[in-house]
N, C-alpha and C positions, 0 to 999 in steps of 0.2 A: 553653510553658515553665511558665506559671503553673498550667496544669492538672496538670502533673506534681507540683506542690507540694501538690496536694490529696490525694495518696496518703498512706496511713497512715505510710509511712516518712519523710515530711516533716512529721510532726505538730508538731515543734518550731517550725515556721515559720507555723503556722496563725493564731495570734493576730495576728502582724504582718501577714500577708497579708490576712486578712479584716477587720481592724479599722481599718487606718490608710492605705488608699490607694484611689484610684478604680480600679475593676475593669471589664474588658470583659465584655460580655454572656455569652459562653460560660463564663467563670469564675464569674459570679454564678449561672448555671444550675447549675454543678457544686456550689457551696456550698449553695444552697437545697435541692438534691436529695441532699446528702450524708447518709450514715447517722450522721454524727458530730454529736452535740448541741453540743459545745464550739465547733465550727467555725461552726455556724449561729448560736449565741449571740453570737460575736464579730462576725459580720456585722451582726447587729441593732443594734450600737452603732457602726457605721461612719459617721462624719460626712460622708464624701464621697458616700455613696449617697443619691440622692433619696428622699423620703418614699414615693413610689409603688413604688419598688424594695424598700425595707425592708418595705413592706406585704405583699410576697409571703410573708412568714413569719407573717402574722397567723393563719393557719389551721394552723400547724405542729402536729404531733401531740404535741409535748412542751410542757407548761405552762411550763417554765423558759425555753424559747425565746420563747414568746409574751409572757412577763413581761419579757424583755429587750427585745422590740420596744416594749412599753409604756413602759419606762424610756427607751429610745432613747439616742442619743449624748449623753454628759454631759461634753463637753470644756470646759475652762476658758475662759470668755469667748468661746465660739464659737457662733454662731447656726446652727442646722441646719434643713434643710427639714422641715416637719412632715409627719406621716402624713396621708393624705387622710381626710376626715371619715368615710367609710364604714368605714375601718380603725379609727379611734378608737372609733366606735360598737360595732364588733365586739368590741374589747378590753374596753370598759366593760360589755358583756353576756356576757363569756366564761363558759364553763361552770365554770371553775376560780376559786375565791374569791381565791387569791393573785394571779392575773392581773388580776382585776377591781380588787383593792386597789391594785396597782401603777399601773394605768391611772388610777384616781381620784386618786392622789397626784401622778403625774408628767406626764400628758398636758397640753398647753397648753390654755388656755380655748378652748372651742368650743361650737357649738350642741349637739353630742352630749353634752358635759358638762353644759350648762345643762338638758338634758332630765331630769336626775336630780333636779331641784328638788322634784318631787312623788313621788319614790320612797318606798316603804314603809319602807325601811331608812334610819335616821337618819344613818348614816355616809355614805351616798350623797348624802343631802340636804346634808350638810355639805360634801362634795366639790363639789357644784353651786355653792356660794358662790364658788369660784375663778373661775367664769364670770360674776361679778356684772354686768359691763358688758353682757352678752348677755341678761340676764334682764329680763322685763317688770315693770312696777310691781306687778302682782298677785303674781307669784312672789316678788318681793323682800319684799312685805308678809307673805306666808305664812312665809317663812324667818325673818323678824324676830320673828314671833309663834309660832315652832315650839314644840312641847311639850318638845322635848329642849334642855336648856341649852347643850350644845356646839354645836348648830346655831344657836341664837339668838346665841351669842357670836361665831361665825364670821361670821354675817350682819351683826351689829353692827360687827364689825371692818371689813368692806368698806364699810358705809354711813357709818362714822365720818368719812370724808374730808370729807363735806358736811353731816353731821348731828351736832350736839353732843349731842343726846339719845341717839343711837346710841353715841356715845363713852362716855357714862355706863353704858349697858347693857353695852357690851363690858367695861368695867372690873369690872362687877358679875358678869357671867355666865361669865367665862373664868378659867382658872387658868394662863394663859401665864406663862412665865418673865419676870422683870422686864426682861430685855434685850429680849425680844420686845415686851412692852408699851411699852417706851421707843421702839422703832422705829415701832410703830403710832402712838404719840402725836406723833411729829415731823410727821406730815401730817394729824392729826385735827383736826376742829373741836372747840372747847372752850368750855364755859360758864366765865365768869370765876370762879365759885365752885369749880369742879372744878380749874381751874388753880391757884388759891390753896391748895386743900387738898393737892394733890400737891406744890406747892412747899414746903409745911411738913412733910409726913410721908411723901412718896413714897420708893420705893427710889431708889438712885443713878441708874439708867438713866431712871427716870421724872422725877426732878428735872432731869437733863440735858436731857431732851426739852422740859420746860417752860422751862428757862433759855434755850434757843435758838429757841423757837417764835415765828415772826414774828406769829402771831395772838394771842399772850399780851401783855397790857399790860406796858409797860416797867416800871412801878412794881412789878408782881408779880414780874417776872423779876429785878429788882434785889435781891430778897430772897436770890437765889442767887449774887450776884456775888462773895461771899466764902465760898462753900460750902467745907467742909473737903475735899471731893473734887475733884481736879483736873479730872476729866472733866466735871463740872458747870460749873466756871468756864470751861473751854475753850469749851463750847457757848454760855455767856453772851457770851463775847468774840467769838463768831461771829454774833451777831444782825445783821440788816440795818439796824436803826435806831440803831446806834452809829456815832460818828465814829471815825476812825483814832486820834485822841488818846484817846478813851474806851476803845477796845480795848486800847491800850498800858497803861492804868492797871490792867487786870485781870491778876491773877497767873496767867499761863498760859504754856505752852511746847509746842513740837512738835519732837521729835527725828527724825533720819533713820530710825531703827529703829521709830518708832511706826507701827502699822498702824491707820488710822482710817477709819470710814465717811464718805463724802462728806456734806456738809451738805445736807439735803433741799431747803431752799428755793433753794439755789444750783443743784442739779441740775435743779430745775423751772423755773428762770428762763429767760425768752426775750428780755428786754430787753437789747440790746447794751450800753447804758450801765451797767446793773447788773452785767453780767458783766465789763465793763472795770474797774469799781471793785474787784470781787473779785480779778481778776488782778493788780491793782496794790496790793493790800492787804498790810500788814505781817503779817497773820494767815496763817500757813502753811496752816492747814486750809482757809481760804477759797480760797487759790490752788490747792491740790490739788483742791478740789471744782470750781472753775471749769475746770480742765484736763479734767474728765470730761464737761462739758456739751456736747451736740451742736450747740448754737447759738452757741458761742463765736466772736466775730468774729476775722478774720484778724490784725488788729493785736494782739489779746490773745493769740492763739496765738504770734505772734512774740515778744511780751514774755515769756511763760512759757517759751519756748525758751531764754531767757537766765537763767532762775531759778537761784539757788544751792542750791536744795533738790532733791536727786536724785529723790526720789519725785514731785515736781511734774513733772519732765521725763519720767519713766517713764510716768506717767498721761497726759501729753500725747501721747506717742508711741503709746500704746495706744488712745487715743480720738480723736485728731485726724488725719485722713488728709492734711491740708495742712501738717503739721509739716515744717519744712525738713529736707532729707536729712542735712545735716551735724549737726543736732541729734540725729536718729535714730542716726546712726553714733556720735557721741560718747557717747550714752546707752548704746548697745550695748557700747561698749568699757568703760564704767565700772561697769555693772550686773552683778554676779556673782550669778546665780540660775539655777535650772533653767528659768525662764521667759524668759530673755534671748533665746533663739532665736525667740520670737514676733515680735521686732522685725524679723527678716529678711523677714517678710511685709508690712512697711509699704510702701505704694506708692512712697515716696520714698527707700527705703534705697539708698544709692549704691554698687551693686555694681561697676560698671565703673570700673576705675582703682585698685581696692584693692591689687592685686598691685604696681603701680608705687609706691604710697604706703607700703606696709607690708611688702613682701616681704623687704626687707633690714633690718628693724627688729631691734635687739639683744634685744628682748623676744619670747619665744616666742609669747605669746598674741597679740601684734600681728602677727607673721608669719603666724599661722594665719588671719588675716582674708583673706588672698589666696585662700583656698579658695572664697570667695563671689564671686570675680570671674570672670565667664564668658569674659573675654578674657585671663586669666592666660597669659603666654607659656610655651611648653613648656620652654624652657631653665631658667626659674626653678623650675618644678615639678620638673624632673629634679634640680636642685641641692638643693632642699628635701627631696626623698625620699631623698637620699644623705647627709643630715646624720645625725650619730650619735644624736640624740635621737629615740627611737622614736615619740614623740608626733607629730612632723612627718610621718613615714612614714604613720602611721595617718590623719592629717588629709587628706593629699593623694593617697592611693592611689586614691580614687574620683573624682578630678577628670577631667572628660571631655577636657581638653587635655593630660593626661599621655600621652606617647608609649606606644603599646601594648606595645612591647618592654619598657618598664619595668614596665608593669602585669603582664605575664607573669612577670617576676622577683618581683614582690611577691605574686603568687598563691602562691608557695612560700616566702614570708618566714617566718622562725623565730617571729616574733610572730604568734600566731593572729588577733589583732584587726586587724593590718595586712592579712593575707591575706583576711580577711572583707571589709574595705573594698575591697580590690582586686577581689574577686568582684562587688562592687556597681558597679564602673565601667561606665558605659553603653557603652563601646567594646568590652567583652568580646563576641566574636561568639557567636551562638547555638550553633554546634557545641561551643565551649569550655564554654558554660553547661551544655550537656547532659552533657559529660564530667565537670564538677564534680558534677552530680547523680548521675551514674553512680558516681563514687567514693564518694559518700555513701550509696549503696545505694538510691537512689530509682528505682523502675522507670520505664522509658520509656513503657510502655503502661499505661493505666488504663481498660480496656474498660468497667468498671462505671460510669464517669462519662459524662454526656451528651456 
């Protein structure tokens, strides 16, 4: 069936097919050997395909395909299997300059990337700085003293975490945007004189970094406690060396709609007591940041599950696999976003029983929750698909517990989106699937495919 979808007549399905699902080996063979560049490009970005499988396209004749392999799957907050090192090395030394550039920019740090530290091209030496942790002391020294200012600046950026002199060199040798410089400064080692200078004359993002930096003396940071910019005051109020009473004295606020970067020192914390204090803080930004920390103790997870700030609970569900299932469900119900469906993948999402709890709810969005219940009763599904609101028919047409006789009826529904969902029902037998493809003009035989 999937091989039929590789035919030219099914090209409208190629992106969905090759990009977003796990595929059996014969279909992968068909895609890799397909004459169609767009199909191969889509597969290069498939997050379900292991790195060694995507690497089959590393020697593709089309540079755009090889570039897509170098970029790889870029799914929001999804970790993907990396390409094997031999494949990364091949892309970094590709004959096409655009492919090499994409590889230098997007491949994860690796020994293959670190090998560029002594390359004749300064752009490749700069790229090697992304593999800073894999470089030996000699290579790091050479990059810090490179003849090219952009290389020195990138090397200094990486070294700045532990070296205050490198931080000064970074500020001197780069023309990064103030926001980027501020992000670097949040984790950089700082000379007292540098911190004082930036507190008095830095851009807003730089002052904010100094205000919240745990390595900056409190007396210096206090110069920013009444800064005219709220972003600066908020970072000062999020310092680790303030009491809750002192935080409350700072003019700051966080609204539900504010999208803020987590506080660096909270993300880096490993001490359970420190994280407990952040989770119990009156400072909303500290609580949001604690929700993202992988070392958060369970009692703090439970505490934040009761937080009155919805973004705290969203971040908790996204980052903490031990979040209580009822918290995940409640957050799923309250959060209106294209990303809400990500919560369905949480290990504690309580699917079983949703039909019983919400199938008769007066609110349509609540009734739709029953679609996620693998044990939803057939009688309920039949009733919901006969309700006049077409959105319910669309929602439940693909549920595997819906009696097949009703699925057959919905295949001919006047609403095309409903019939499409019915065609996706896993109980549709292969002969009917083939008939649907026949009616769409997709040939049964594709002899040109492996």
